C-alpha positions as CSV (number, residue, x, y, z in Angstrom):
1,M,-15.2,-11.4,-35.0
2,P,-18.2,-10.3,-32.5
3,R,-17.4,-6.9,-30.7
4,A,-15.5,-7.1,-27.4
5,D,-17.8,-6.2,-24.7
6,T,-16.0,-2.7,-22.8
7,S,-19.6,-1.8,-21.0
8,V,-19.6,-0.3,-17.6
9,R,-21.2,-3.4,-16.3
10,H,-18.6,-6.0,-18.1
11,L,-16.0,-3.7,-16.2
12,L,-18.0,-3.7,-12.7
13,A,-18.0,-7.9,-13.0
14,R,-14.9,-8.0,-12.2
15,G,-14.1,-8.3,-8.7
16,D,-10.7,-7.5,-9.2
17,F,-11.7,-3.7,-11.0
18,R,-14.0,-3.3,-8.4
19,R,-12.1,-3.6,-5.4
20,L,-9.5,-1.3,-7.7
21,L,-12.2,1.2,-7.5
22,A,-13.0,1.4,-4.7
23,T,-9.1,1.9,-3.5
24,R,-9.5,4.6,-5.3
25,L,-12.5,6.0,-4.2
26,L,-11.9,6.4,-1.0
27,A,-8.4,7.6,-1.6
28,Q,-9.7,10.5,-3.8
29,S,-12.5,11.3,-0.9
30,G,-10.3,11.8,1.4
31,D,-7.8,14.1,-0.8
32,G,-10.7,16.4,-1.2
33,V,-11.3,16.4,2.8
34,L,-8.2,17.5,3.2
35,Q,-7.7,19.9,-0.1
36,A,-11.1,21.7,1.5
37,A,-9.3,21.8,4.8
38,L,-6.4,23.6,3.7
39,A,-8.1,26.0,1.2
40,G,-10.1,27.2,4.3
41,T,-6.6,28.3,5.4
42,V,-4.4,28.5,2.8
43,L,-5.4,29.0,-1.2
44,F,-9.0,30.8,-0.8
45,N,-8.0,33.0,2.1
46,P,-8.4,36.7,-0.2
47,Q,-5.6,38.0,1.5
48,R,-2.6,35.5,-0.3
49,A,-2.1,35.6,-3.9
50,A,-3.1,38.9,-4.7
51,D,-0.8,39.1,-8.0
52,P,0.0,36.7,-10.8
53,V,3.5,36.3,-9.6
54,D,2.4,34.9,-6.1
55,V,-0.4,33.0,-7.7
56,A,2.1,31.2,-10.1
57,A,4.5,30.7,-6.6
58,A,1.9,29.1,-5.0
59,F,1.0,26.5,-7.5
60,A,4.9,25.9,-8.0
61,V,4.9,24.9,-4.1
62,L,2.4,22.7,-4.6
63,L,3.0,21.0,-7.4
64,L,6.9,20.7,-8.6
65,P,7.5,18.6,-5.3
66,Y,6.2,16.3,-7.3
67,S,8.5,16.0,-10.4
68,V,11.2,15.4,-7.4
69,V,9.1,12.3,-6.4
70,G,7.9,11.0,-9.5
71,P,11.3,9.4,-10.3
72,F,12.1,8.0,-7.0
73,A,8.2,6.9,-7.4
74,G,8.7,5.4,-11.0
75,V,11.3,3.2,-9.7
76,W,9.4,1.8,-6.8
77,L,6.5,1.2,-8.7
78,D,8.5,-1.1,-11.5
79,R,10.5,-2.8,-8.8
80,W,7.3,-3.1,-5.5
81,S,4.1,-5.0,-5.2
82,R,1.8,-2.2,-6.4
83,R,-0.9,-3.8,-3.7
84,Q,1.8,-2.9,-1.5
85,V,2.6,0.8,-2.4
86,L,-1.4,1.2,-1.9
87,V,-1.6,0.1,1.3
88,R,1.3,1.4,2.8
89,A,1.1,4.6,0.8
90,N,-2.3,5.5,2.5
91,L,-1.0,4.3,6.4
92,L,1.3,7.1,5.3
93,R,-0.7,9.5,4.5
94,A,-2.9,8.9,7.3
95,G,0.5,9.5,9.7
96,L,1.1,12.7,7.6
97,V,-2.0,14.4,8.1
98,A,-1.9,14.2,12.1
99,V,1.2,16.1,11.8
100,V,-1.3,18.6,9.6
101,A,-3.6,18.9,11.5
102,A,-1.7,19.5,14.9
103,L,0.2,22.5,13.0
104,V,-3.1,23.6,11.8
105,L,-4.3,23.8,15.3
106,A,-1.1,25.3,16.3
107,G,-1.5,28.4,13.8
108,D,1.5,27.1,12.3
109,A,1.6,28.8,8.9
110,G,5.6,28.3,8.1
111,V,7.5,26.2,6.7
112,P,6.5,23.2,9.1
113,F,3.3,23.3,7.7
114,Y,3.8,24.0,4.2
115,A,6.7,20.8,4.3
116,A,3.9,18.2,6.4
117,G,1.1,19.5,3.2
118,L,3.7,19.2,0.5
119,A,4.6,15.3,1.6
120,V,1.1,14.7,1.9
121,F,0.8,15.6,-1.5
122,A,4.0,14.4,-2.7
123,V,2.6,10.6,-1.4
124,T,-0.8,11.0,-3.1
125,R,0.7,11.2,-6.7
126,F,2.6,8.4,-6.1
127,L,-0.7,6.3,-5.1
128,L,-2.6,8.1,-8.0
129,S,0.3,6.3,-10.5
130,A,0.0,3.1,-8.3
131,L,-3.2,3.3,-9.1
132,S,-3.3,4.1,-12.6
133,A,-0.1,1.6,-13.1
134,G,-2.1,-1.4,-12.0
135,L,-5.2,-0.5,-13.3
136,P,-4.3,-3.1,-16.5
137,H,-4.3,-6.0,-14.3
138,T,-7.9,-5.4,-13.0
139,T,-9.5,-5.4,-16.6
140,D,-8.4,-6.6,-20.4
141,P,-7.2,-4.7,-23.1
142,E,-9.9,-3.6,-25.4
143,S,-11.7,-2.3,-22.1
144,L,-8.7,0.2,-20.9
145,V,-10.4,3.4,-22.3
146,P,-13.8,2.6,-20.6
147,A,-11.9,1.4,-17.7
148,N,-9.6,4.9,-17.2
149,A,-13.0,6.9,-18.0
150,L,-14.7,5.2,-15.3
151,A,-11.6,5.3,-12.8
152,T,-10.2,8.6,-13.5
153,T,-13.8,10.3,-13.8
154,S,-15.3,9.0,-10.8
155,G,-12.2,9.8,-8.5
156,A,-12.3,13.1,-9.6
157,V,-16.4,12.9,-8.3
158,A,-14.9,11.1,-5.3
159,T,-12.6,14.2,-4.7
160,V,-14.9,16.7,-4.8
161,A,-17.4,14.8,-3.0
162,G,-15.6,14.5,-0.1
163,G,-14.4,18.5,-0.1
164,L,-18.5,19.2,-0.5
165,V,-18.6,17.1,3.3
166,A,-15.9,18.8,4.6
167,L,-17.2,22.1,3.2
168,G,-20.3,21.1,5.2
169,L,-18.7,20.3,8.2
170,L,-16.6,23.3,8.6
171,Q,-20.5,25.0,7.9
172,L,-21.3,23.2,11.0
173,A,-18.0,24.1,13.2
174,P,-17.5,27.1,15.1
175,P,-14.7,29.1,12.7
176,G,-11.1,28.7,13.5
177,D,-7.8,26.9,13.7
178,A,-9.8,23.8,15.4
179,A,-12.3,23.4,13.3
180,Y,-9.8,23.5,10.3
181,A,-7.0,20.9,12.8
182,A,-10.0,18.8,13.2
183,V,-11.7,18.4,9.1
184,A,-8.1,17.6,8.1
185,L,-7.8,15.1,10.3
186,S,-10.9,13.4,9.2
187,A,-9.1,12.9,5.9
188,A,-7.1,9.8,7.5
189,L,-10.8,7.8,7.5
190,P,-11.4,7.2,4.3
191,W,-7.5,6.6,3.9
192,L,-7.3,4.0,6.3
193,A,-10.5,2.4,4.5
194,S,-9.0,2.4,1.6
195,A,-5.2,0.7,2.3
196,A,-7.9,-1.8,4.1
197,V,-10.1,-2.5,0.6
198,A,-6.3,-2.3,-1.1
199,A,-4.8,-4.9,1.6
200,G,-7.4,-7.4,-0.1
201,F,-5.3,-8.1,-3.3
202,A,-2.9,-10.6,-3.2
203,T,0.5,-9.4,-3.0
204,A,1.9,-9.8,-7.0
205,Y,-2.1,-9.2,-8.1
206,L,-1.3,-5.6,-9.3
207,G,2.4,-6.4,-11.2
208,P,5.0,-6.1,-11.7
209,D,5.1,-8.5,-13.7
210,S,8.9,-9.3,-12.8
211,G,8.6,-9.5,-9.4
212,A,12.5,-7.3,-9.3
213,G,12.3,-6.6,-5.7
214,P,12.5,-3.6,-3.2
215,A,14.6,-0.9,-5.5
216,P,17.4,1.2,-4.0
217,V,16.9,4.7,-3.4
218,A,20.5,5.5,-4.7
219,A,20.1,8.8,-7.3
220,R,22.6,6.9,-9.7
221,E,19.5,4.2,-10.2
222,V,16.6,6.7,-10.0
223,L,18.7,8.3,-12.8
224,R,19.1,5.0,-14.8
225,G,15.3,4.2,-14.2
226,M,14.5,7.7,-15.4
227,V,16.6,7.5,-18.5
228,A,15.5,3.7,-19.2
229,G,11.7,4.6,-19.0
230,A,12.6,8.1,-21.4
231,R,13.7,5.3,-23.9
232,H,11.1,3.2,-23.6
233,V,8.8,5.2,-24.5
234,A,10.9,7.2,-27.3
235,A,10.8,3.9,-28.6
236,H,7.3,3.9,-28.9
237,P,5.9,6.5,-30.5
238,P,2.6,6.6,-30.0
239,A,3.2,7.1,-26.3
240,A,5.5,9.4,-26.9
241,A,3.1,11.0,-29.3
242,A,0.5,10.9,-26.3
243,L,2.8,12.3,-23.8
244,A,3.5,15.5,-26.1
245,A,-0.4,16.1,-26.4
246,I,-1.3,16.0,-22.4
247,G,1.7,18.0,-22.0
248,A,1.1,21.0,-24.8
249,H,-2.5,21.0,-23.4
250,R,-0.9,21.3,-19.9
251,L,0.5,24.5,-21.2
252,C,-2.6,26.0,-22.6
253,Y,-4.7,24.5,-18.5
254,G,-2.3,26.6,-17.0
255,L,-2.2,29.5,-18.9
256,L,-5.9,30.0,-18.9
257,T,-6.1,29.2,-15.6
258,L,-4.4,32.1,-14.7
259,L,-6.4,34.4,-16.8
260,T,-9.3,33.3,-15.1
261,L,-8.0,34.1,-11.9
262,L,-7.3,37.2,-12.6
263,L,-10.1,38.5,-14.2
264,Y,-12.3,36.6,-11.7
265,R,-10.4,38.5,-8.9
266,N,-9.6,41.8,-10.8
267,T,-12.3,42.5,-13.3
268,L,-15.5,40.5,-13.4
269,T,-16.1,41.4,-9.7
270,E,-20.0,42.0,-10.4
271,G,-22.2,39.5,-12.3
272,A,-23.5,39.9,-16.0
273,G,-27.9,39.4,-14.5
274,T,-29.2,37.3,-12.6
275,L,-27.5,34.1,-13.9
276,F,-24.0,34.0,-13.7
277,A,-22.0,35.7,-11.2
278,G,-18.7,37.6,-10.7
279,G,-15.6,37.4,-8.1
280,L,-15.4,34.5,-5.9
281,V,-18.9,32.6,-6.7
282,G,-18.0,33.3,-10.7
283,L,-15.0,31.6,-10.3
284,G,-16.9,28.9,-8.1
285,Q,-19.4,28.7,-11.4
286,V,-16.1,28.2,-13.6
287,L,-15.4,25.2,-11.5
288,A,-18.4,23.7,-11.5
289,A,-19.2,24.4,-15.5
290,G,-15.2,22.4,-15.5
291,S,-16.5,19.3,-13.6
292,A,-19.5,19.1,-15.4
293,G,-17.2,19.0,-18.8
294,T,-15.1,16.2,-16.7
295,L,-17.9,13.9,-16.3
296,L,-20.0,14.8,-20.0
297,A,-16.0,13.9,-21.1
298,A,-16.0,10.6,-19.3
299,A,-19.8,9.4,-20.5
300,V,-19.0,10.4,-24.0
301,T,-15.1,9.2,-24.7
302,P,-16.0,5.5,-24.3
303,A,-18.4,5.5,-27.4
304,A,-16.6,8.1,-29.7
305,V,-13.3,6.3,-29.4
306,R,-15.5,3.3,-30.8
307,R,-16.6,5.2,-33.5
308,L,-14.0,7.7,-33.8
309,G,-10.4,5.4,-33.0
310,A,-8.7,6.9,-29.2
311,R,-6.4,9.1,-32.7
312,G,-9.3,10.6,-33.9
313,W,-10.8,11.5,-30.5
314,V,-7.8,13.4,-29.5
315,L,-7.3,15.1,-32.6
316,L,-10.8,16.3,-32.4
317,L,-10.4,17.4,-28.8
318,L,-7.1,19.3,-29.5
319,V,-8.7,21.5,-32.4
320,A,-12.2,21.9,-30.9
321,G,-10.3,23.2,-28.0
322,G,-8.1,25.4,-30.0
323,V,-11.0,27.1,-31.6
324,L,-14.0,27.1,-28.8
325,Q,-11.0,28.5,-26.1
326,L,-10.3,31.9,-28.4
327,A,-13.9,32.4,-29.6
328,L,-15.4,31.9,-25.7
329,V,-12.8,33.5,-24.0
330,L,-12.7,36.8,-26.5
331,T,-15.7,38.4,-24.8
332,F,-13.9,38.4,-21.6
333,A,-17.3,37.5,-19.9
334,P,-19.2,36.0,-17.3
335,P,-20.8,33.7,-19.8
336,G,-18.2,33.0,-22.1
337,M,-16.0,31.9,-19.4
338,V,-18.3,29.7,-17.8
339,A,-18.5,28.1,-21.5
340,S,-15.2,28.1,-21.6
341,G,-15.0,26.3,-17.9
342,L,-17.0,23.5,-19.5
343,V,-15.3,22.8,-22.4
344,L,-11.4,22.8,-20.5
345,G,-12.6,20.6,-18.4
346,F,-14.4,18.4,-21.6
347,V,-11.5,18.3,-23.5
348,A,-8.6,17.9,-20.4
349,Q,-11.0,15.0,-19.1
350,G,-11.2,13.1,-22.8
351,V,-7.4,13.5,-23.4
352,K,-6.3,12.4,-20.2
353,I,-8.7,8.7,-20.2
354,C,-7.2,8.4,-24.7
355,V,-3.5,9.2,-23.1
356,D,-4.1,6.8,-20.3
357,A,-5.1,3.8,-22.0
358,T,-2.3,4.8,-25.0
359,L,0.4,4.1,-22.2
360,Q,-0.9,1.1,-20.7
361,R,-1.4,-0.8,-24.0
362,C,1.9,0.6,-25.8
363,V,4.7,0.4,-22.4
364,D,5.3,-2.8,-21.4
365,D,4.3,-3.8,-17.6
366,D,7.6,-3.5,-16.1
367,F,8.5,0.4,-17.5
368,R,4.6,1.4,-16.5
369,G,5.6,2.5,-12.8
370,R,8.2,4.7,-14.3
371,V,6.5,5.7,-17.6
372,F,3.4,7.2,-15.4
373,S,5.8,9.1,-13.0
374,V,7.4,10.8,-16.2
375,Y,3.6,11.6,-17.2
376,D,2.8,13.2,-13.8
377,T,6.2,15.1,-13.9
378,L,5.2,15.9,-17.3
379,V,1.7,17.4,-16.3
380,N,3.0,19.1,-13.2
381,V,5.9,21.2,-14.8
382,T,4.2,21.8,-17.9
383,F,1.2,23.4,-15.6
384,V,3.7,25.6,-13.5
385,A,5.5,26.7,-16.8
386,A,2.9,28.0,-18.1
387,L,1.5,29.1,-14.7
388,V,5.5,31.3,-14.6
389,A,5.7,32.5,-18.0
390,G,1.9,34.4,-17.8
391,A,2.7,35.5,-14.5
392,F,5.4,37.9,-16.4
393,L,3.7,37.8,-19.2
394,L,-0.5,38.5,-18.5
395,P,-1.5,41.8,-17.2
396,A,-3.0,41.8,-13.7
397,S,-7.0,42.3,-15.5
398,G,-6.4,39.0,-17.1
399,R,-7.6,40.8,-20.4
400,S,-5.4,39.2,-23.0
401,V,-6.1,38.7,-26.8
402,P,-2.7,37.6,-27.5
403,A,-2.4,35.2,-24.6
404,L,-5.8,33.6,-25.7
405,V,-3.9,33.5,-29.6
406,V,-1.2,31.4,-27.9
407,V,-3.8,29.3,-26.8
408,A,-5.4,28.1,-29.8
409,G,-2.1,28.4,-31.8
410,V,-0.7,25.5,-29.1
411,Y,-3.7,23.4,-29.8
412,L,-4.1,23.7,-33.0
413,L,-0.2,23.0,-33.5
414,T,-0.1,20.3,-31.3
415,A,-2.8,18.3,-33.3
416,A,-0.8,18.7,-36.7
417,G,1.9,17.0,-34.7
418,Y,0.2,14.2,-33.3
419,A,-1.6,13.3,-36.0
420,R,1.6,13.4,-38.4
421,V,3.5,10.9,-36.0
422,T,0.4,9.0,-35.2
423,R,-0.3,8.5,-38.8
424,T,2.8,6.2,-39.5
425,H,2.7,4.6,-36.0
426,R,-0.2,2.5,-35.0
427,E,-0.4,1.2,-31.1
428,P,0.0,-2.2,-30.3
429,D,-2.3,-4.7,-28.6
430,R,-0.1,-5.0,-25.7
431,G,-2.0,-7.1,-22.6
432,A,-0.9,-6.5,-19.2
433,G,0.2,-9.8,-18.8
434,P,-0.3,-12.7,-16.8
435,A,-2.6,-10.6,-13.7
436,A,-4.7,-9.8,-16.5
437,A,-6.7,-12.8,-16.9
438,R,-7.2,-13.6,-13.6
């Protein structure tokens, strides 16, 4: 049989895929604008997050609320029109960001400010889950890996681009709360545009196929939905193995994130020669290297999966992640940290692309919303758990050989477990339902 066309050109030939991609890019560019605006007042303030416990607490405040929203989002995404979710979530975020901007303008740094910001981030995760759950309706099953590679990576690039635009605007404006408030409010523009683009889909186009109608928000119903989603995953070992792999990776990612922050805050304050900087500039180099790794993984993963299969590629990434992180970070020097950032970004994106595609292939459409919400909850909880553990175990200097040995061990043990499960259980070829043929 001839090999199916899975090229980017093939993907972009479908108008429905282009529309969903545009919805994502506009939504995530607005995310970048808001994140940059808030970073100026909270996240990168040198007077805040001065020790490991504070860093972990800051991340917990930002991420754990997603875990509360996730179960409710899963029930809604499997019962409400995902097109309606994309439209209304963007409109809701545009309204909430006006509240955030007003609080920034008033100089409020207390509970109302954090509550408003967290509400925006919670709706954002809801929206991203809807985008992932609806993607199989805009492509064929054979193209899910390149479709995820293109969608998630271009979305990440859009977020960075939005952040850079926001930083440029902040450089042009007089410093102060008014400038940060204005930039934060400007995030509403791409979000409103995203809602307008998503509105071009027919109401039922992105699923769910069952069209179950509005979901009740009772806690009992949410619990039943999550239990059903968990049972569905457990009944499909490839999906369970994929979630376990991404969860273990996020544990390593969280520990390495905290270790890197501590190193550049308290130890690597001076650069290494003229190329590698220390302090905040050096940390920016690590983040830039991570972004480069993300882009590289998006370019390489589809071809690697065609050659090795998703299983083989994930195994290679996990093993390489464990070995290379230990070898590169062990020097605790800027060149090794920048190289580590590149590898970590590459591994993270490569694993995510394969996990997304595995879940989309293995999970019934009527369960996709709940499963992707469990997925979001898992990656946030494991990341925060690693940060909290590291806050009490890592030295303030960030230099910790035992932590690197733990990271390498977790990666290698995860690879062994993933290989064992997926050796005897193959992924089914499951389509996206009737909408996939549109």
